[in-house]
C-alpha positions as CSV (number, residue, x, y, z in Angstrom):
1,M,66.0,-35.3,248.3
2,N,65.9,-38.9,248.8
3,F,62.9,-40.7,248.3
4,V,62.9,-44.6,248.5
5,T,60.0,-46.9,247.1
6,P,59.3,-49.2,250.0
7,I,60.0,-52.5,248.1
8,R,62.7,-54.8,246.6
9,K,63.9,-56.4,249.9
10,G,64.9,-60.1,248.9
11,S,66.2,-61.7,245.7
12,H,68.6,-60.1,243.4
13,P,66.4,-57.8,241.1
14,L,67.4,-59.5,237.9
15,L,65.8,-62.6,239.5
16,Q,62.8,-60.7,240.4
17,I,62.4,-59.2,236.7
18,F,62.9,-62.8,235.6
19,L,60.4,-64.2,238.0
20,L,57.7,-61.4,237.0
21,C,58.1,-62.3,233.2
22,V,57.6,-66.1,234.1
23,Y,54.4,-65.4,236.1
24,W,53.3,-63.2,233.3
25,A,53.6,-65.8,230.8
26,V,52.0,-68.3,232.9
27,G,49.3,-66.1,233.9
28,A,48.7,-65.2,230.6
29,V,48.1,-68.9,229.4
30,I,46.1,-70.1,232.3
31,C,43.8,-67.1,232.5
32,T,43.3,-67.0,228.8
33,L,42.3,-70.6,228.9
34,L,40.0,-70.1,231.8
35,G,38.6,-67.2,229.8
36,F,37.6,-69.5,227.0
37,I,36.1,-72.1,229.3
38,V,33.9,-69.2,230.5
39,V,32.8,-68.4,227.0
40,A,32.2,-71.9,226.2
41,I,30.0,-72.3,229.2
42,V,28.1,-69.3,228.1
43,Y,28.0,-69.7,224.5
44,G,28.4,-73.5,224.1
45,T,31.3,-75.3,222.7
46,S,30.3,-74.6,219.3
47,I,31.7,-71.1,219.8
48,F,35.0,-72.4,219.3
49,G,34.3,-72.5,215.5
50,E,34.1,-68.9,215.7
51,L,37.5,-67.8,217.2
52,G,38.7,-65.8,214.3
53,S,35.6,-63.8,214.5
54,I,36.0,-63.3,218.4
55,M,39.5,-62.2,218.2
56,N,38.7,-60.0,215.2
57,G,36.1,-57.9,217.2
58,D,33.2,-59.2,215.3
59,P,30.2,-57.4,217.2
60,K,28.3,-60.8,217.5
61,F,30.9,-61.9,219.8
62,I,32.0,-59.0,221.5
63,T,30.9,-60.2,225.1
64,A,33.0,-63.3,224.4
65,L,36.1,-61.3,223.5
66,K,35.5,-58.9,226.7
67,I,35.3,-62.2,228.9
68,I,38.5,-63.4,227.5
69,Q,40.3,-59.8,227.7
70,I,39.3,-59.5,231.4
71,S,40.6,-62.8,232.3
72,S,43.9,-62.4,230.3
73,S,44.3,-59.0,231.7
74,I,44.0,-60.3,235.3
75,G,46.3,-63.3,234.5
76,M,49.1,-61.1,232.8
77,F,49.1,-58.0,235.0
78,I,47.4,-58.5,238.5
79,L,48.5,-62.2,239.3
80,P,52.2,-62.0,238.4
81,P,53.2,-59.2,240.9
82,I,51.1,-60.8,243.5
83,A,52.8,-64.3,243.0
84,L,56.4,-62.4,243.0
85,A,55.5,-60.9,246.4
86,Y,54.5,-64.2,248.0
87,T,57.7,-65.6,246.4
88,E,59.7,-63.3,248.0
89,G,58.0,-64.1,251.5
90,Q,56.1,-61.0,251.8
91,R,52.3,-59.6,251.4
92,P,51.6,-57.6,248.4
93,N,50.5,-54.6,250.4
94,S,54.1,-54.5,252.3
95,F,56.0,-55.4,249.4
96,Y,54.7,-52.8,247.0
97,G,54.0,-49.9,249.2
98,F,50.1,-49.9,249.6
99,N,50.5,-47.2,252.2
100,K,47.3,-45.7,253.4
101,P,46.4,-42.7,250.8
102,D,45.9,-39.2,252.1
103,F,43.2,-36.9,250.8
104,L,45.4,-34.0,249.7
105,P,47.2,-36.1,247.3
106,F,44.4,-37.7,246.0
107,I,43.2,-34.2,245.0
108,L,46.5,-33.4,243.5
109,V,46.5,-36.4,241.2
110,F,43.1,-35.5,240.1
111,A,44.1,-32.0,239.5
112,I,47.3,-33.2,237.7
113,M,45.1,-35.4,235.3
114,V,42.8,-32.6,234.4
115,V,45.2,-29.6,233.6
116,S,47.5,-32.0,231.8
117,M,45.0,-32.9,229.2
118,P,45.6,-30.1,227.0
119,I,49.5,-30.8,226.6
120,M,48.9,-34.6,226.4
121,E,46.4,-33.9,223.4
122,G,48.9,-31.7,221.6
123,L,51.6,-34.2,222.3
124,A,49.4,-37.0,220.8
125,A,48.2,-34.8,217.9
126,F,52.3,-34.4,217.3
127,N,53.0,-38.0,217.5
128,Q,50.0,-38.8,215.0
129,K,51.8,-36.5,212.3
130,M,54.9,-38.8,212.6
131,V,56.6,-39.7,209.3
132,L,59.4,-42.0,208.7
133,P,62.2,-41.7,206.1
134,E,61.5,-43.3,202.7
135,F,63.5,-46.3,203.4
136,L,61.3,-47.0,206.3
137,K,57.9,-46.9,204.4
138,G,57.4,-50.5,204.9
139,L,57.7,-50.4,208.5
140,E,55.6,-47.1,208.5
141,N,52.9,-48.7,206.5
142,W,53.0,-51.8,209.0
143,M,52.6,-49.4,211.9
144,K,49.9,-47.7,210.4
145,M,48.0,-51.0,209.8
146,K,48.6,-52.0,213.5
147,E,47.2,-48.6,214.4
148,Q,44.0,-49.0,212.3
149,E,43.5,-52.7,213.8
150,A,43.9,-51.1,217.4
151,M,41.2,-48.3,216.7
152,K,39.0,-50.9,215.1
153,M,39.3,-53.1,218.0
154,T,38.9,-50.2,220.5
155,I,35.6,-49.1,218.9
156,Q,34.2,-52.4,219.2
157,L,35.1,-52.8,222.7
158,I,34.0,-49.5,223.7
159,T,30.7,-49.5,222.2
160,V,27.7,-49.6,224.5
161,R,25.2,-52.3,223.4
162,S,23.3,-52.9,226.5
163,N,22.8,-51.7,230.0
164,W,25.7,-53.8,231.3
165,D,28.2,-52.8,228.8
166,F,29.1,-49.4,230.4
167,V,29.9,-51.2,233.7
168,A,31.7,-53.9,231.8
169,N,33.9,-51.4,229.9
170,L,34.8,-49.5,233.2
171,I,36.0,-52.7,234.6
172,M,37.8,-53.8,231.6
173,I,39.4,-50.6,230.4
174,A,39.7,-48.5,233.6
175,V,39.7,-50.4,236.7
176,L,41.8,-53.5,236.0
177,P,44.5,-51.8,233.9
178,A,44.8,-49.3,236.7
179,I,45.2,-51.9,239.2
180,G,47.2,-54.6,237.2
181,E,49.3,-52.4,235.0
182,E,50.4,-50.1,237.9
183,L,51.3,-53.3,240.0
184,F,53.2,-55.0,237.2
185,F,55.0,-52.0,235.6
186,R,55.4,-49.4,238.4
187,A,55.6,-51.5,241.5
188,G,56.9,-54.7,240.0
189,L,59.4,-53.7,237.1
190,Q,60.1,-50.2,238.0
191,G,61.0,-51.1,241.8
192,S,63.3,-53.9,240.5
193,L,65.0,-51.8,237.9
194,Q,65.4,-48.9,240.6
195,K,67.4,-51.4,242.8
196,M,69.3,-52.8,240.1
197,M,70.4,-49.4,238.3
198,G,70.4,-47.3,241.5
199,N,68.9,-44.4,239.7
200,H,65.2,-43.9,239.9
201,H,65.0,-41.6,237.0
202,V,66.4,-44.3,234.7
203,A,64.2,-47.0,236.4
204,I,60.9,-44.6,235.7
205,W,61.8,-44.0,232.2
206,S,62.9,-47.5,231.2
207,T,59.7,-48.9,232.9
208,A,57.9,-46.2,230.8
209,I,59.2,-47.0,227.5
210,I,58.5,-50.5,228.0
211,F,54.7,-49.7,229.1
212,S,54.1,-47.8,226.1
213,A,56.0,-50.0,223.7
214,I,54.0,-53.3,224.7
215,H,50.7,-51.4,223.5
216,L,51.9,-51.6,220.0
217,Q,50.3,-48.2,219.2
218,F,52.9,-46.1,217.8
219,Y,51.3,-43.2,216.9
220,G,50.3,-42.6,220.7
221,F,53.8,-44.0,221.9
222,I,55.2,-40.3,223.4
223,P,52.0,-39.6,225.3
224,R,51.7,-43.1,226.9
225,M,55.4,-43.0,227.3
226,L,54.9,-39.7,229.4
227,L,51.9,-41.1,231.2
228,G,53.7,-43.9,232.4
229,A,56.5,-41.7,233.6
230,G,54.2,-39.5,235.4
231,F,52.6,-42.6,237.1
232,G,56.1,-43.7,238.1
233,Y,57.1,-40.4,239.8
234,L,53.9,-40.4,241.7
235,Y,54.7,-43.9,243.0
236,Y,58.4,-43.0,243.7
237,Y,57.6,-39.6,245.4
238,S,54.8,-41.0,247.6
239,G,56.0,-44.6,248.4
240,S,52.2,-45.5,247.7
241,I,50.9,-47.1,244.6
242,W,47.5,-46.0,245.2
243,Y,48.2,-42.5,243.6
244,A,49.5,-44.2,240.3
245,M,46.5,-46.4,240.3
246,L,44.0,-43.4,240.7
247,A,45.8,-41.4,237.8
248,H,45.7,-44.4,235.7
249,F,42.2,-45.0,236.4
250,L,41.1,-41.3,235.8
251,N,43.0,-41.4,232.5
252,N,41.2,-44.6,231.2
253,A,37.9,-43.9,232.6
254,Y,37.8,-40.6,230.7
255,A,38.0,-42.6,227.5
256,V,35.1,-44.7,228.7
257,F,32.9,-41.8,229.8
258,A,33.9,-39.8,226.6
259,A,32.7,-42.8,224.3
260,F,29.3,-43.3,226.3
261,Y,28.7,-39.5,225.9
262,M,29.6,-39.6,222.2
263,Q,27.2,-42.6,221.6
264,K,24.4,-40.9,223.5
265,H,24.8,-37.8,221.3
266,N,25.1,-39.9,218.1
267,M,28.7,-39.0,217.4
268,P,30.9,-41.4,215.7
269,L,33.5,-43.3,217.9
270,D,36.3,-43.1,215.5
271,K,36.5,-39.6,216.4
272,V,37.2,-40.2,219.8
273,D,40.8,-39.6,219.5
274,E,40.7,-36.5,217.5
275,P,42.0,-33.4,219.2
276,I,39.9,-30.6,220.5
277,G,42.5,-28.1,219.4
278,F,43.9,-25.4,221.9
279,P,45.6,-22.1,221.1
280,W,49.6,-22.6,221.7
281,Y,49.5,-20.9,224.9
282,G,46.7,-23.1,226.2
283,Y,49.3,-26.2,225.7
284,L,52.0,-23.8,227.5
285,I,49.9,-23.2,230.4
286,S,48.8,-26.7,230.9
287,A,52.5,-27.6,230.8
288,I,53.4,-25.1,233.5
289,I,50.7,-26.1,235.7
290,T,51.1,-29.8,235.4
291,I,54.8,-29.5,236.4
292,A,54.0,-27.1,239.2
293,L,51.4,-29.6,240.6
294,F,53.9,-32.3,240.2
295,K,56.5,-30.3,242.3
296,F,53.7,-29.6,244.9
297,F,52.8,-33.3,245.0
298,K,56.6,-34.1,245.6
299,D,57.0,-31.6,248.3
300,N,53.9,-32.5,250.1
301,A,55.1,-36.3,250.1
302,A,58.5,-35.1,251.5
303,R,56.7,-33.4,254.3
304,E,54.4,-36.3,255.0
305,R,57.5,-38.6,255.2
306,K,59.2,-36.3,257.8
307,L,56.2,-36.0,259.9
308,G,55.7,-39.8,259.7
């Protein structure tokens, strides 16, 4: 069955990827600087003497860090694909496939994200047990250090300290990544790779690997890669980026709500990634139902295309 993602008319895909990377670099610099300007307006210019504390997640300056994170996220992931679309002389909604979403696929995406939780948890637990050969112990120690740093930073960011923190966390961790990362990776990078390679599976999995690698969290690489591939197939089957955005939002929003719940019940946030633990058949059932729902999503998308 032939599914064609409705983008990539115009320049050579290699040029599109190059431009996307250039816009990423420019957006990162400009929007990060804008973030620092906003922080200076809020805190005063004396805050620049505390840059090290800000970037290390000091609780006293966590609001400043969130401002910078939100600003840089917009610059790195939302603006570049938008700029690419206009560079190609098209509007983003037509260039990337913002086709009007339907109710049933939305429900299927929600169901997929819920029923896949056990198998994703199992894969995360498996990934966390990764042990490298003895001659790579130096690399393994570095990876563990990066993982601990990421966990420390994550805990600081998701901790709710005021009434507005939860809303800010939801925007920073769920809304902006769902929009920006899906635009950048699935709509932008995956679409160009698909045209260049002529094989959607290669494009989807290549993008998923890059998507997982850029997070620099090696002990969560496998589940994040599979999530990226899942988002990619949702986009490819439907031709609409909305479903991938919804799936990404649900995945990240769950972490925000889980952290909020744990705080309300005085549970340590460093346990947020600990597996619940399911029997082996729970993981098997989760995997089977998830695959079946993806098949249903694919078949429904094919019917809609025929009717359309």
